[in-house]
C-alpha positions in Angstrom: -40.1 0.7 80.4 -37.6 3.2 79.0 -38.4 5.7 81.8 -37.7 2.9 84.3 -34.4 2.0 82.7 -33.4 5.7 82.6 -34.1 6.2 86.3 -32.5 2.9 87.4 -29.2 3.5 85.5 -29.3 7.2 86.2 -29.9 6.6 89.9 -27.0 4.1 90.0 -24.6 6.6 88.5 -25.9 9.3 90.9 -25.2 7.0 93.9 -21.6 6.5 92.6 -21.1 10.2 92.2 -22.5 10.9 95.7 -20.3 8.3 97.3 -17.2 9.7 95.5 -17.9 13.2 96.8 -17.2 14.6 93.4 -20.8 15.4 92.2 -19.9 18.6 90.5 -17.1 16.9 88.4 -19.5 14.0 87.5 -22.1 16.5 86.5 -19.7 18.4 84.2 -18.4 15.2 82.6 -22.0 13.8 82.1 -23.0 17.1 80.5 -20.0 16.8 78.1 -21.0 13.2 77.2 -24.6 14.2 76.6 -23.5 17.1 74.4 -21.2 14.9 72.4 -23.9 12.3 71.9 -26.4 14.9 71.0 -24.1 16.5 68.4 -23.0 13.2 66.8 -25.6 11.7 64.5 -23.0 9.2 63.3 -22.5 7.8 66.8 -26.2 7.6 67.5 -26.7 5.7 64.2 -23.8 3.4 65.0 -25.3 2.6 68.4 -28.7 1.9 67.0 -27.6 -0.1 63.9 -28.7 -3.8 64.4 -26.0 -4.9 61.8 -23.2 -3.8 64.2 -22.4 -6.2 67.0 -22.4 -5.2 70.6 -18.7 -5.7 71.0 -17.9 -3.1 68.4 -20.5 -0.7 70.0 -18.9 -1.2 73.4 -15.4 -0.7 72.0 -16.5 2.5 70.3 -18.0 3.9 73.6 -14.8 2.9 75.4 -12.6 4.5 72.7 -14.5 7.7 72.6 -15.2 8.3 76.3 -12.8 6.0 78.2 -10.0 8.5 78.6 -12.2 11.6 78.7 -14.5 10.9 81.6 -14.6 8.9 84.8 -14.7 5.1 84.6 -18.1 5.0 86.3 -19.6 7.2 83.5 -18.0 5.1 80.7 -19.1 2.0 82.6 -22.7 3.2 82.7 -22.6 3.8 78.9 -21.1 0.4 78.2 -23.6 -1.3 80.5 -26.4 0.4 78.7 -25.1 -0.8 75.3 -24.5 -4.4 76.6 -28.1 -4.5 78.0 -29.5 -3.2 74.7 -30.4 0.1 76.3 -28.5 2.4 73.9 -31.8 4.1 73.0 -32.1 5.1 76.7 -28.6 6.6 77.1 -29.8 10.2 76.5 -32.6 9.8 79.1 -30.2 8.1 81.5 -27.8 11.0 81.3 -30.6 13.6 81.5 -32.0 11.8 84.6 -28.5 12.0 86.2 -28.1 15.7 85.3 -31.5 16.6 86.9 -30.8 14.7 90.0 -27.2 16.0 90.3 -28.4 19.6 89.9 -30.9 19.2 92.7 -28.2 17.6 94.9 -25.9 20.6 94.2 -28.8 23.0 94.8 -28.6 24.3 91.2 -32.1 25.6 90.2 -33.0 25.3 86.5 -35.4 28.2 86.0 -37.4 29.2 82.9 -38.8 32.7 82.8 -41.3 33.8 80.1 -42.1 37.5 79.7 -43.9 39.5 77.1 -40.8 41.6 76.3 -37.0 41.3 76.7 -35.9 41.9 80.3 -33.1 44.3 81.1 -30.1 43.0 83.0 -31.2 44.8 86.2 -34.7 43.1 85.8 -33.0 39.7 85.3 -30.8 40.3 88.4 -33.9 41.2 90.4 -35.7 38.1 89.3 -32.7 35.9 90.1 -32.2 37.6 93.5 -35.9 37.0 94.4 -35.8 33.4 93.3 -32.7 32.7 95.4 -34.4 34.4 98.4 -37.5 32.2 98.2 -35.8 28.9 97.4 -33.0 26.8 98.8 -30.9 27.0 95.6 -27.4 28.3 95.9 -27.1 29.0 92.1 -29.4 29.3 89.2 -29.4 28.2 85.6 -31.7 30.8 84.0 -33.5 30.5 80.7 -35.4 33.5 79.5 -37.9 33.5 76.6 -40.1 36.2 75.2 -43.8 35.4 74.7 -45.7 38.5 73.6 -49.1 36.7 74.1 -48.6 37.1 77.9 -49.4 40.8 77.5 -47.8 41.6 80.9 -46.4 39.8 84.0 -44.3 36.7 83.7 -44.4 32.9 84.1 -41.6 31.3 86.1 -41.0 27.5 86.0 -38.7 25.7 88.4 -39.0 22.0 88.0 -42.7 21.1 88.3 -43.5 24.4 90.1 -45.1 27.3 88.1 -45.7 30.8 89.2 -47.9 32.5 86.6 -48.6 36.3 87.1 -49.2 36.9 83.4 -52.1 39.1 82.3 -53.0 36.5 79.8 -53.8 34.0 82.5 -55.6 36.6 84.7 -57.8 37.5 81.7 -58.6 33.8 81.1 -59.5 33.3 84.7 -61.7 36.4 84.6 -63.4 35.2 81.4 -64.1 31.9 83.0 -65.7 33.5 86.1 -67.8 35.8 83.9 -69.0 32.9 81.8 -70.0 31.0 84.9 -72.3 33.9 86.1 -75.9 33.2 85.3 -78.1 36.2 84.6 -81.6 36.0 86.1 
């Protein structure tokens, strides 16, 4: 149910942003709200405290975000609180961010390698990804995983390109184990 609420509210906010023609600005403001909510345990506790009435929770959201972000964003937050969906606010905002990045052709890429890449290697990876996708810009996240031995794993959304030696060895082991000796 929470996933359904997140997609419904997030989709509605996305449609408002698309209609306005200001998707990049909406994205920036939603990211700011998400960061603020993520960093404020007090606000999260207030929103989820059953002893505090909805009117106070709504007023708090309006006071904090009303002058800092677009009315549509504040309205989405207020609506979520009014409908007892405050637990879903983070998921709603994350849904919007993912959808907005796709719309703006911003690829979110995770690259795992067995050692730290040099800047020229990173530039080469980014250039190759841009050449093989429709993304106009990339948000790159690099991690080191020494267990890969060599090669790399690239994740873009639900797509994975795995050229790691670790995976190739696992595949080879599986093939060797399936061979029956006479």
